[in-house]
Backbone as JSON, one array per atom type, in Angstrom:
{
  "sequence": "XXXXXXXXXXXXXXXXXXXXXXXXXXXXXXXXXXXXXXXXXXXXXXXXXXXXXXXXXXXXXXXXXXXXXXXXXXXXXXXXXXXXXXXXXXXXXXXXXXXXXXXXXXXXXXXXXXXXXXXXXXXXXXX",
  "N": [[13.29, 0.4, -19.36], [11.08, -0.28, -18.23], [9.5, -3.25, -17.45], [7.72, -6.37, -19.04], [5.87, -9.29, -18.41], [5.1, -11.64, -20.46], [4.16, -13.98, -19.94], [3.56, -14.24, -17.74], [0.32, -15.03, -15.26], [0.16, -12.65, -13.72], [-2.2, -9.6, -14.84], [-0.85, -7.17, -17.12], [-0.93, -5.02, -16.27], [-1.39, -4.5, -13.9], [1.08, -5.16, -12.96], [2.56, -3.23, -14.33], [1.9, -1.12, -12.8], [2.98, -2.15, -10.36], [5.86, -1.64, -11.1], [6.28, 0.75, -11.05], [6.59, 1.18, -8.69], [8.45, -0.45, -8.0], [10.84, 1.02, -9.13], [10.56, 3.16, -7.83], [11.31, 2.17, -5.4], [13.72, 1.82, -5.69], [14.83, 4.09, -6.56], [15.65, 4.61, -9.04], [13.74, 6.37, -10.04], [12.21, 9.6, -8.95], [10.56, 11.94, -6.73], [8.45, 13.85, -8.55], [9.77, 12.85, -10.99], [9.27, 12.92, -14.35], [6.67, 10.27, -16.23], [7.07, 8.14, -19.14], [4.98, 8.35, -21.67], [1.38, 7.38, -22.23], [1.11, 6.24, -24.67], [3.5, 5.97, -25.78], [4.58, 4.51, -23.81], [3.25, 2.38, -24.47], [3.79, 1.67, -26.99], [6.19, 0.95, -27.0], [6.08, -1.23, -25.13], [4.43, -2.91, -26.76], [1.68, -2.8, -26.0], [-1.34, -2.76, -25.55], [-2.73, 0.62, -25.17], [-5.03, 1.3, -23.59], [-4.34, -0.07, -21.26], [-2.05, 1.16, -20.31], [-2.95, 3.23, -19.43], [-4.97, 2.62, -17.4], [-3.0, 1.02, -15.57], [-1.71, 3.86, -14.77], [-3.73, 4.99, -14.29], [-4.77, 3.99, -11.59], [-2.41, 4.18, -10.17], [-2.46, 6.93, -10.05], [-4.55, 7.03, -8.68], [-4.33, 6.33, -6.26], [-2.64, 7.83, -5.28], [-0.02, 7.88, -5.76], [1.37, 9.0, -8.52], [1.05, 11.92, -9.79], [-1.38, 13.74, -12.44], [-0.88, 16.29, -15.19], [-2.56, 18.44, -17.22], [-1.56, 18.3, -20.72], [0.98, 18.23, -20.45], [2.26, 15.75, -18.81], [2.45, 12.77, -16.83], [3.76, 12.64, -13.63], [5.81, 11.14, -10.72], [4.77, 11.5, -7.42], [5.5, 14.21, -5.15], [5.31, 13.31, -2.47], [5.74, 10.6, -2.74], [8.66, 8.5, -1.67], [11.67, 7.16, -1.7], [11.55, 5.48, 0.38], [8.96, 4.98, 1.23], [7.94, 3.6, -0.97], [9.55, 1.4, -0.82], [8.6, 0.26, 1.61], [5.76, -0.27, 0.63], [6.58, -2.1, -0.81], [7.16, -3.92, 0.85], [5.24, -4.12, 2.4], [3.5, -5.77, 0.22], [5.45, -7.94, -0.01], [4.82, -9.15, 1.86], [2.05, -9.91, 2.05], [1.47, -11.25, 0.07], [3.27, -13.38, 0.83], [1.65, -14.42, 3.28], [-0.77, -15.18, 2.13], [0.65, -17.32, 0.36], [1.13, -18.87, 2.8], [-0.91, -19.25, 4.31], [-2.59, -20.62, 2.63], [-1.45, -22.73, 2.4], [-1.98, -24.34, 4.69], [-0.55, -22.97, 7.58], [-1.55, -22.11, 10.28], [-3.51, -18.68, 11.57], [-2.93, -18.05, 13.78], [-0.47, -19.48, 14.52], [1.24, -17.91, 12.13], [0.4, -15.1, 13.39], [2.12, -15.42, 15.47], [4.65, -16.18, 14.74], [5.03, -13.53, 13.38], [5.06, -11.38, 15.82], [7.38, -12.84, 17.3], [9.63, -12.12, 15.57], [9.26, -9.32, 15.55], [9.57, -9.06, 18.3], [12.61, -9.02, 18.1], [13.27, -11.72, 17.97], [14.24, -15.06, 16.08], [11.93, -16.31, 14.4], [12.42, -18.53, 12.83], [13.57, -20.57, 14.49], [11.08, -21.4, 15.81], [9.92, -23.05, 13.47]],
  "CA": [[12.88, 0.95, -17.98], [9.48, -0.83, -17.8], [9.43, -4.66, -18.5], [6.36, -7.03, -18.9], [6.56, -10.76, -18.28], [3.84, -12.13, -21.15], [3.62, -15.45, -19.52], [2.75, -14.14, -16.05], [-0.81, -14.87, -14.63], [-0.64, -10.84, -13.3], [-2.24, -8.59, -15.17], [0.08, -6.49, -17.03], [-1.24, -3.18, -15.92], [-0.56, -4.65, -12.22], [2.61, -5.51, -13.44], [3.52, -1.63, -14.54], [1.69, -0.64, -11.57], [3.97, -2.49, -9.5], [7.26, -1.39, -11.9], [6.67, 2.32, -10.83], [6.44, 1.21, -7.19], [9.62, -1.07, -7.45], [11.82, 1.95, -9.35], [11.15, 4.15, -6.9], [12.03, 2.01, -4.09], [15.55, 1.74, -6.19], [16.24, 5.61, -6.71], [15.72, 4.54, -10.34], [12.36, 7.44, -10.22], [12.59, 10.13, -8.14], [9.5, 12.69, -6.93], [8.41, 15.28, -9.88], [10.41, 12.46, -12.74], [8.21, 12.07, -15.78], [6.81, 9.07, -16.51], [6.23, 7.97, -20.27], [3.54, 8.86, -21.65], [0.66, 6.24, -22.1], [1.26, 5.68, -25.82], [4.96, 5.98, -25.46], [5.04, 3.54, -23.21], [2.27, 1.14, -24.77], [4.16, 1.52, -27.92], [7.59, 0.38, -26.4], [5.49, -2.33, -24.77], [3.71, -3.66, -27.58], [0.72, -3.16, -25.57], [-3.13, -1.6, -26.04], [-2.47, 1.86, -24.21], [-5.82, 1.39, -22.86], [-3.87, -1.18, -19.93], [-1.09, 1.55, -19.32], [-3.68, 4.07, -19.2], [-5.61, 1.79, -16.0], [-1.97, 1.39, -14.44], [-1.56, 5.29, -14.0], [-4.87, 5.89, -13.47], [-4.57, 2.89, -10.62], [-1.25, 5.08, -9.41], [-3.15, 7.85, -9.17], [-5.97, 7.35, -7.84], [-3.76, 5.71, -4.92], [-1.77, 9.02, -4.99], [1.54, 7.87, -6.16], [2.0, 9.99, -10.01], [-0.34, 13.22, -10.57], [-1.17, 14.18, -13.98], [-1.09, 17.47, -15.44], [-3.06, 18.11, -18.84], [-0.84, 18.83, -21.65], [2.63, 17.82, -19.64], [2.14, 14.12, -18.78], [1.99, 11.93, -15.78], [4.5, 12.41, -12.79], [5.68, 10.78, -9.31], [4.33, 12.16, -6.47], [6.4, 14.8, -4.36], [5.57, 12.72, -1.26], [6.34, 9.33, -3.28], [9.39, 8.28, -1.75], [11.74, 5.53, -1.93], [10.68, 4.91, 1.59], [7.5, 4.6, 1.15], [7.97, 2.8, -2.01], [10.18, 0.1, -0.18], [7.85, 0.18, 2.99], [5.11, -0.69, 0.08], [6.66, -3.57, -2.06], [7.6, -4.64, 1.76], [4.03, -5.04, 2.54], [2.95, -6.8, -0.64], [5.77, -8.9, -0.47], [4.6, -10.17, 3.8], [0.71, -10.27, 2.1], [1.94, -12.58, -0.67], [3.35, -14.48, 1.96], [0.85, -14.93, 4.28], [-1.62, -15.75, 1.2], [0.61, -18.75, 0.61], [1.5, -19.52, 4.59], [-2.41, -19.45, 4.6], [-3.07, -21.54, 1.63], [-0.34, -24.31, 2.62], [-1.98, -24.4, 6.02], [-0.39, -22.18, 8.17], [-3.25, -21.34, 11.25], [-3.45, -17.28, 11.69], [-2.57, -17.87, 15.16], [1.03, -19.19, 14.05], [1.6, -16.79, 11.75], [0.73, -14.24, 14.05], [2.45, -16.02, 16.23], [5.96, -15.73, 13.73], [5.53, -12.17, 13.31], [5.27, -11.38, 17.17], [8.3, -13.28, 17.58], [10.4, -11.16, 14.62], [8.79, -7.62, 15.65], [10.46, -8.59, 19.13], [13.77, -9.08, 18.46], [13.57, -13.5, 17.97], [14.51, -15.59, 15.04], [10.97, -16.9, 13.8], [12.79, -19.76, 12.05], [13.47, -21.01, 15.58], [9.83, -22.54, 15.46], [9.65, -24.21, 12.9]],
  "C": [[11.7, -0.39, -17.62], [9.66, -2.3, -18.52], [8.17, -5.0, -17.99], [6.55, -8.64, -18.91], [5.01, -11.23, -18.98], [3.42, -13.27, -20.95], [3.46, -15.08, -18.2], [1.16, -13.93, -15.89], [-0.89, -13.44, -14.43], [-0.35, -9.97, -14.32], [-1.08, -7.5, -15.62], [-0.55, -4.95, -16.51], [-0.96, -3.33, -14.65], [0.86, -4.99, -12.25], [3.66, -3.73, -13.55], [2.95, -0.83, -13.39], [2.82, -1.24, -10.42], [5.85, -2.03, -9.74], [7.07, -0.31, -11.13], [6.86, 1.75, -9.14], [7.43, 0.81, -6.47], [10.64, 0.44, -8.17], [11.93, 3.1, -8.89], [11.7, 3.78, -5.85], [13.55, 1.48, -4.55], [15.96, 2.97, -6.2], [16.01, 5.91, -8.32], [14.45, 6.1, -10.35], [12.23, 8.17, -9.02], [11.14, 11.07, -7.68], [9.72, 13.84, -7.91], [8.9, 14.27, -11.23], [8.94, 12.28, -13.33], [8.32, 10.78, -15.95], [6.99, 9.16, -18.47], [4.92, 8.3, -20.65], [3.21, 7.81, -22.2], [0.92, 5.54, -23.62], [2.76, 5.53, -26.22], [5.31, 4.28, -25.13], [4.49, 1.93, -24.03], [2.82, 0.76, -26.21], [5.64, 0.67, -27.69], [6.94, -0.71, -25.92], [5.09, -3.79, -25.61], [2.39, -3.84, -27.02], [-0.89, -2.44, -26.17], [-2.67, -0.25, -24.89], [-3.5, 1.96, -23.41], [-5.05, 1.05, -20.94], [-2.96, -0.4, -19.49], [-1.8, 2.56, -19.01], [-4.16, 3.29, -17.46], [-4.15, 2.24, -14.95], [-1.58, 2.58, -13.72], [-2.92, 5.56, -13.56], [-5.26, 5.3, -11.98], [-3.57, 4.12, -9.6], [-1.82, 6.32, -8.69], [-4.02, 8.53, -8.55], [-5.56, 7.13, -6.0], [-2.69, 6.81, -4.47], [0.2, 9.2, -5.07], [2.17, 8.53, -7.53], [0.6, 11.01, -9.4], [0.23, 13.2, -12.03], [-1.06, 15.79, -14.38], [-1.16, 17.88, -17.03], [-1.97, 19.01, -19.61], [0.43, 18.23, -21.36], [2.99, 16.14, -19.56], [1.59, 14.15, -16.93], [3.31, 12.26, -14.89], [4.52, 11.69, -11.41], [5.42, 11.88, -8.49], [5.43, 13.09, -5.64], [6.23, 13.4, -3.15], [5.53, 10.94, -1.63], [7.8, 9.15, -2.51], [9.74, 7.19, -1.68], [11.68, 5.0, -0.82], [9.57, 4.45, 1.62], [7.41, 3.42, 0.18], [8.51, 1.56, -1.32], [9.18, -0.46, 1.43], [6.22, -0.83, 1.84], [5.35, -2.23, -0.26], [6.97, -4.15, -0.7], [6.14, -5.64, 2.51], [3.72, -5.5, 1.59], [3.56, -7.67, -0.65], [5.14, -10.17, 0.64], [2.5, -10.43, 2.88], [0.82, -11.06, 0.94], [2.45, -13.68, 0.08], [2.27, -15.23, 2.99], [-0.53, -15.29, 3.49], [-1.13, -17.19, 0.9], [0.72, -19.7, 1.52], [-0.19, -19.57, 4.37], [-2.65, -21.17, 3.83], [-2.44, -23.39, 2.35], [-0.23, -24.88, 4.27], [-1.79, -23.92, 7.29], [-1.88, -21.65, 8.51], [-2.86, -19.69, 11.47], [-2.65, -17.17, 13.04], [-0.96, -18.37, 15.31], [1.92, -17.73, 13.07], [1.63, -15.52, 12.09], [1.7, -14.47, 15.32], [4.43, -15.45, 15.45], [6.33, -14.43, 13.96], [5.68, -11.14, 14.38], [7.34, -11.63, 17.62], [9.69, -12.43, 16.83], [10.18, -9.91, 15.31], [9.74, -7.93, 17.37], [11.7, -9.09, 19.36], [14.21, -10.76, 17.78], [13.87, -13.9, 16.56], [12.49, -16.39, 14.56], [10.79, -18.49, 13.49], [12.73, -20.79, 13.37], [12.03, -21.95, 15.85], [9.53, -23.66, 15.12], [10.37, -25.39, 12.61]]
}
């Protein structure tokens, strides 16, 4: 269910965080579904339990999961497929904007492209 790319520059705890978002957006995880225990997931992935704990803590802090003492961690009731899909799309957009910025695309050009798309046009027409 959870996979980690050990060659990635993305820290493992962030990969786990993103995995939960992705699984909710795909409908694999639904509100109130139980997540694997920290120890079980760490053992399955061959990583330090503190890494899993950090990912779970971030998810809980952001309101995507909740924990119940002695019972485990669960997907939050308010965290739906739609919410996860929007979050994933925003993260993808942020990555694309950072890449564009590093490639020399000006803020004005980026905003203009976004405006074109939201106004029903095709931003590719301008490029």
